[in-house]
C-alpha positions in Angstrom: -64.1 40.9 5.5 -61.1 43.0 4.4 -61.1 44.7 1.0 -58.3 42.5 -0.3 -56.2 39.9 1.7 -52.5 39.7 1.2 -51.6 36.3 -0.3 -48.7 34.5 1.3 -47.4 31.3 -0.2 -44.8 29.1 1.5 -43.2 26.7 -0.9 -40.3 24.1 -1.0 -39.9 20.4 -0.6 -42.1 18.2 1.7 -40.7 17.2 5.1 -39.0 20.6 5.4 -41.1 22.1 8.1 -44.2 23.3 6.1 -46.6 22.0 8.8 -44.6 23.7 11.5 -44.7 27.0 9.6 -48.4 26.6 8.8 -49.1 26.3 12.5 -46.8 29.2 13.3 -48.6 31.6 11.0 -52.0 30.3 12.0 -51.2 31.3 15.6 -51.9 34.9 14.6 -55.5 36.1 14.7 -55.1 38.2 11.6 -53.7 35.4 9.4 -55.6 32.5 7.7 -53.0 29.9 6.9 -53.7 26.6 5.2 -51.5 23.5 4.8 -51.9 22.1 1.3 -55.1 23.9 0.4 -57.3 22.0 -2.1 -54.4 19.5 -2.5 -56.4 16.9 -4.5 -56.9 19.6 -7.2 -53.6 21.5 -6.9 -51.2 18.5 -6.8 -52.4 16.8 -10.0 -52.5 20.1 -11.7 -48.9 20.8 -10.8 -47.8 17.4 -12.1 -49.8 17.7 -15.4 -48.3 21.2 -15.9 -44.8 20.1 -15.2 -45.2 17.2 -17.7 -46.8 19.4 -20.4 -50.3 17.9 -20.2 -51.9 21.2 -19.5 -50.9 24.7 -20.6 -50.0 27.8 -18.7 -53.2 29.6 -19.5 -55.3 26.7 -18.2 -53.2 26.6 -15.0 -53.5 30.3 -14.5 -57.3 30.2 -14.8 -57.5 27.3 -12.4 -55.3 29.0 -9.8 -57.2 32.2 -10.1 -60.4 30.3 -9.5 -59.2 28.1 -6.6 -57.1 30.7 -4.8 -58.8 33.9 -5.9 -62.1 33.0 -4.3 -60.5 32.0 -1.0 -58.4 35.2 -0.9 -61.4 37.4 -1.8 -63.6 35.8 0.9 -60.8 35.8 3.6 -61.9 37.2 6.9 -58.3 38.2 7.7 -55.9 40.6 6.1 -53.4 37.8 5.3 -54.4 34.6 3.5 -51.8 31.9 2.9 -51.1 28.4 1.8 -48.1 26.4 3.1 -47.6 23.7 0.4 -44.8 22.0 -1.5 -47.4 21.3 -4.2 -47.3 24.9 -5.3 -43.6 24.8 -6.1 -44.2 23.7 -9.7 -45.9 26.9 -10.7 -44.5 29.7 -8.5 -44.1 31.9 -11.6 -47.8 31.4 -12.5 -49.0 32.2 -9.0 -46.8 35.3 -9.0 -48.5 36.5 -12.2 -52.0 35.6 -11.1 -51.6 37.4 -7.8 -49.1 40.3 -8.3 -49.4 41.3 -4.6 -48.5 37.8 -3.4 -45.4 37.2 -1.4 -43.4 33.9 -1.2 -41.3 32.2 1.4 -39.0 29.5 0.1 -38.5 27.1 3.1 -35.5 24.8 2.8 -34.0 22.1 5.0 -30.8 20.1 4.7 -31.5 17.7 1.9 -30.1 14.8 3.8 -32.7 15.2 6.5 -35.6 16.0 4.1 -34.8 13.1 1.8 -34.4 10.7 4.8 -37.7 11.8 6.2 -39.5 11.4 2.9 -38.0 8.0 2.4 -38.5 6.6 5.9 -41.6 8.4 7.1 -43.7 8.7 3.9 -42.5 5.4 2.4 -45.0 4.2 -0.1 -46.8 7.6 -0.2 -43.9 9.3 -2.1 -42.5 8.1 -5.4 -42.9 4.4 -4.7 -42.6 1.9 -7.6 -46.3 1.2 -8.0 -47.5 4.8 -8.0 -44.7 6.0 -10.3 -45.5 3.2 -12.8 -49.2 4.2 -12.7 -48.4 7.9 -13.3 -45.8 7.1 -16.0 -48.4 4.9 -17.9 -50.8 7.8 -17.8 -48.4 10.5 -18.9 -46.4 8.6 -21.5 -48.6 5.8 -22.7 -52.2 7.2 -22.4 -53.0 4.8 -19.6 -55.9 5.4 -17.2 -55.6 8.5 -15.1 -54.7 7.7 -11.5 -57.0 8.8 -8.7 -56.3 12.2 -7.0 -54.6 10.6 -4.0 -51.3 12.3 -3.2 -49.2 9.2 -3.6 -49.8 9.0 -7.3 -48.9 12.7 -8.1 -45.2 13.4 -7.7 -43.4 15.1 -10.6 -40.7 13.0 -12.3 -37.9 13.6 -14.8 -39.4 14.6 -18.2 -38.3 13.4 -21.6 -36.7 16.7 -22.2 -34.6 16.5 -19.1 -31.0 15.4 -19.5 -31.3 12.8 -16.8 -34.5 11.2 -18.2 -33.0 7.9 -19.4 -31.1 7.4 -16.2 -34.2 8.2 -14.2 -36.1 5.3 -15.7 -33.9 2.9 -13.7 -33.8 4.9 -10.4 -34.8 3.1 -7.3 -37.1 4.5 -4.7 -34.4 6.4 -2.7 -32.8 7.8 -5.9 -36.1 9.2 -7.1 -36.6 11.0 -3.7 -33.1 12.4 -3.7 -33.6 13.7 -7.2 -37.0 15.1 -6.2 -35.5 17.2 -3.4 -32.9 18.8 -5.7 -35.4 19.2 -8.5 -38.1 21.0 -6.5 -35.8 23.4 -4.7 -34.0 24.2 -8.0 -37.3 25.0 -9.6 -38.5 27.2 -6.8 -35.1 29.0 -6.5 -34.9 29.7 -10.3 -38.5 30.9 -10.6 -38.4 33.2 -7.5 -35.1 34.6 -8.9 -37.1 36.1 -11.7 -39.3 38.2 -9.3 -38.5 41.4 -7.5 -36.5 40.7 -4.4 -39.1 42.4 -2.2 -41.6 39.6 -3.1 -39.7 36.6 -1.7 -37.4 35.4 1.0 -35.5 32.1 1.4 -35.2 30.7 4.9 -33.6 27.6 6.2 -35.5 25.5 8.8 -32.4 25.0 10.8 -31.8 28.8 11.1 -35.3 29.8 12.2 -35.5 27.0 14.8 -32.1 27.9 16.2 -32.1 31.7 16.1 -34.7 34.1 17.4 -33.3 36.8 15.2 -33.8 34.7 12.0 -37.3 33.8 13.0 -38.1 37.5 13.6 -36.7 38.4 10.2 -38.9 35.9 8.5 -42.0 37.1 10.3 -41.1 40.7 9.6 -41.1 39.9 5.9 -44.7 38.8 6.3 -45.5 42.0 8.3 -45.9 40.1 11.6 -44.4 40.6 15.0 -42.5 38.0 17.0 -44.1 36.9 20.3 -43.2 34.3 22.8 -46.0 32.1 21.6 -44.3 31.9 18.2 -40.9 31.2 19.7 -42.4 28.3 21.7 -44.2 26.9 18.6 -40.8 26.6 16.8 -39.1 24.8 19.6 -40.7 21.4 18.8 -42.7 20.3 15.8 -46.3 19.6 16.8 -46.2 16.2 15.0 -43.0 14.9 16.7 -43.1 13.4 20.2 -39.6 11.8 20.1 -37.0 12.6 17.5 -36.0 9.6 15.4 -32.7 9.9 13.5 -32.6 8.0 10.2 -29.0 8.8 9.2 -28.3 8.0 5.6 -26.2 4.9 4.8 -22.9 5.3 3.0 -24.3 4.1 -0.3 -27.3 6.4 0.1 -25.1 9.4 0.8 -23.1 8.7 -2.3 -26.3 8.6 -4.4 -27.6 11.7 -2.7 -24.5 13.8 -3.3 -24.4 12.6 -7.0 -28.0 13.7 -7.6 -28.4 16.6 -5.2 -24.9 17.9 -4.5 -25.2 21.0 -6.8 -28.4 22.1 -5.1 -26.9 21.5 -1.6 -24.1 23.9 -2.6 -26.6 26.4 -4.0 -28.5 26.4 -0.7 -25.3 26.5 1.5 -25.5 23.0 3.0 -22.5 21.5 1.2 -19.9 22.4 3.9 -22.1 21.3 6.9 -22.1 17.9 8.6 -25.4 16.1 8.8 -27.0 17.0 12.1 -28.7 14.8 14.7 -32.2 15.7 15.8 -32.4 17.0 19.4 -35.1 18.9 21.1 -34.6 21.1 24.2 -36.3 24.3 25.6 -34.1 26.6 23.5 -33.7 24.8 20.2 -35.8 22.5 18.1 -35.6 20.8 14.8 -38.5 19.7 12.6 
């Protein structure tokens, strides 16, 4: 057991390649990498913190307890969690673990939102789960069970978009979520020393060996052929399915997420079509 493992947290929006990166880092013998570690505790905690139901000190104590023990008992010099659920308290994690490093993983919002909408369906911001969570947060209704589908942050009363959000449909909520979560991560990481974080685009690290090597170098890891092969094709995709957004969906998406697309450098790029071959892969 090392004296103290280096914490590494990979954050961002779901369906942006977090499972692929988790598998990538886990391919190293000196890294312990989880995907959504203790999710049934962490995800509700993030939502309750975002909506003001728990305070910063309580969250800090919970994260130190949950993650501190795992890091202390790690059998490898690097211990990490690859989880979009951590995006809501990046700043608290950074304070709880001053030695921690962060990777902000992003993907073209059109692809991430389409994947959340078509592949997760009722597991992400569906009407029934949203109404159950809203009743708990705003009307003291019964607390939903810790299943992931019930615990997705929504617009808060203090947010300018709150009134409009109440009439959002399923797709609109997901589009807003993509922008909201990436904006939150980007702003919170921007408060840290630059040496503690890096932002990578999924499209760049799957298309360029050099970009993949730069990301791994940030984590103190060498690039090998095994890692290159792992990024060619996501392990949970056998055949790419392209769910291109419809015209009305694109209009909604750009209205709700256009500013964040610009901030992340996607605003001048056409929506790509998923293709897999021996030299390039998309998640």
